[in-house]
Each structure stands twice: as structure tokens, then as C-alpha cells.
C-alpha positions in Angstrom: -13.0 3.7 23.0 -16.7 3.4 22.6 -19.0 6.3 23.3 -21.8 6.7 25.5 -24.4 6.3 22.4 -22.6 2.9 21.6 -22.3 1.6 25.2 -26.3 2.6 25.5 -27.0 0.7 22.1 -25.3 -2.2 23.8 -26.7 -2.7 26.9 -30.1 -2.0 25.7 -29.5 -5.0 23.2 -28.0 -7.2 25.7 -30.8 -6.5 27.9 -33.3 -7.3 25.3 -34.8 -4.8 25.9 -36.9 -2.5 23.2 -36.3 1.4 23.3 -39.5 2.0 24.5 -39.1 -0.7 27.1 -36.2 1.0 28.5 -38.1 4.5 28.5 -40.5 3.1 30.8 -38.6 1.0 33.1 -36.5 4.6 33.7 -39.6 6.3 33.5 -38.5 8.9 30.8 -40.3 9.5 27.4 -38.9 7.5 24.7 -38.6 10.9 22.5 -36.0 11.7 25.0 -34.0 8.1 24.6 -34.4 8.4 20.9 -32.1 11.9 21.4 -29.5 10.1 23.3 -29.7 6.8 20.6 -29.8 9.4 17.7 -27.0 10.4 15.4 -26.2 13.7 17.3 -25.4 11.6 20.3 -26.8 13.9 22.8 -25.5 13.5 26.4 -28.7 13.2 28.6 -28.7 15.4 31.8 -27.3 13.5 35.0 -31.1 12.5 36.8 -31.8 11.4 33.7 -28.5 9.3 33.1 -29.1 8.1 36.5 -32.2 6.8 35.7 -31.1 4.9 32.1 -28.2 3.4 34.6 -30.4 2.0 37.2 -33.2 0.4 34.8 -30.1 -1.2 33.2 -28.4 -2.2 36.5 -25.2 -0.4 35.6 -23.3 2.7 37.2 -24.1 6.0 35.9 -20.1 6.5 35.9 -19.4 3.1 33.4 -22.5 4.3 31.3 -21.4 8.0 30.7 -17.7 7.6 30.5 -16.8 3.9 29.9 -14.3 3.9 33.0 -14.7 1.6 35.8 -16.3 -1.1 34.0 -18.4 -3.6 36.6 -17.4 -7.0 36.8 -20.7 -8.1 35.3 -21.0 -5.2 32.3 -21.6 -6.4 29.4 -19.5 -6.6 26.3 -20.4 -6.4 22.8 -19.2 -10.1 22.1 -22.0 -10.8 24.4 -24.6 -9.1 22.8 -23.5 -10.5 19.4 -23.4 -14.3 21.0 -26.6 -13.9 23.1 -28.9 -15.5 20.2 -26.8 -18.8 20.9 -26.1 -18.7 24.7 -29.7 -18.0 25.2 -30.9 -21.2 23.4 -28.1 -23.2 25.2 -30.4 -24.2 28.2 -33.1 -25.9 25.8 -30.3 -28.4 24.8 -30.7 -31.9 26.1 -27.7 -32.7 28.6 -26.2 -35.0 25.5 -26.8 -32.2 23.0 -25.2 -30.2 25.0 -22.3 -32.0 25.8 -21.5 -33.2 22.0 -21.6 -29.4 21.1 -19.2 -28.6 23.6 -17.3 -30.9 21.9 -17.7 -29.7 18.7 -16.6 -26.4 20.4 -13.9 -27.5 21.5 -12.6 -29.3 18.5 -13.3 -26.4 16.1 -11.1 -24.2 18.7 -7.9 -26.2 19.2 -5.0 -24.9 17.7 -4.2 -26.9 14.5 -1.2 -29.6 14.6 1.3 -28.9 11.4 
């Protein structure tokens, strides 16, 4: 199970925000956000957790506990693949179709 800090880091990365940008959106000081992302893994007070969750479009419950994950919650895998998926709309239709076929070929089970 991931910790609050791991979920927060993942969500910040997925949103494509800097820590400063999230602090600004949440209306908190960056230094406070740094504490929640630091090695000590401090848990924010409820009012700050509400602001951070709202700025990320998440429920406080999910951000704090990891429970009741919303259907649209981001996963670490989505974060990992974001660099690729963000480029897909830039491809021409023919290039996109070719790439899709390559991916399908690479993910088909091998025939022995």
C-alpha cells in the first residue's frame, strides 16, 4: 500500500505540476507542502489536506488513506507512461494507426 506522500507525489507528477504550482493552487506555502513531501512524511492538518485534494481534483479520503479510490484516480503506471501518451495526439492519423499495430504485435502472446 502506498503512503500519503507517495500518493501525493504521484498525483503532482500526473497533473504535470511543480510543487510551487500546487502550493499556489492550494493556497498554502511551498515550505508547508515540502514538509508533506519530505522524508519524514508528515501528514497535513485536515484543512490543508482539503485544500491539496481540491487542487488536485481528488477526495481527501483517497489522498490521505488510499481508500475509495475514485474511478478517475491516476495510477503510478499512468504517470510512467504520460510522456508517451501526451505525444499521441500530435501524431498523424496514419502514424497513429501504424504505432497501434506495432503495439498490438508486440503485446500478442508468442506462438510456440
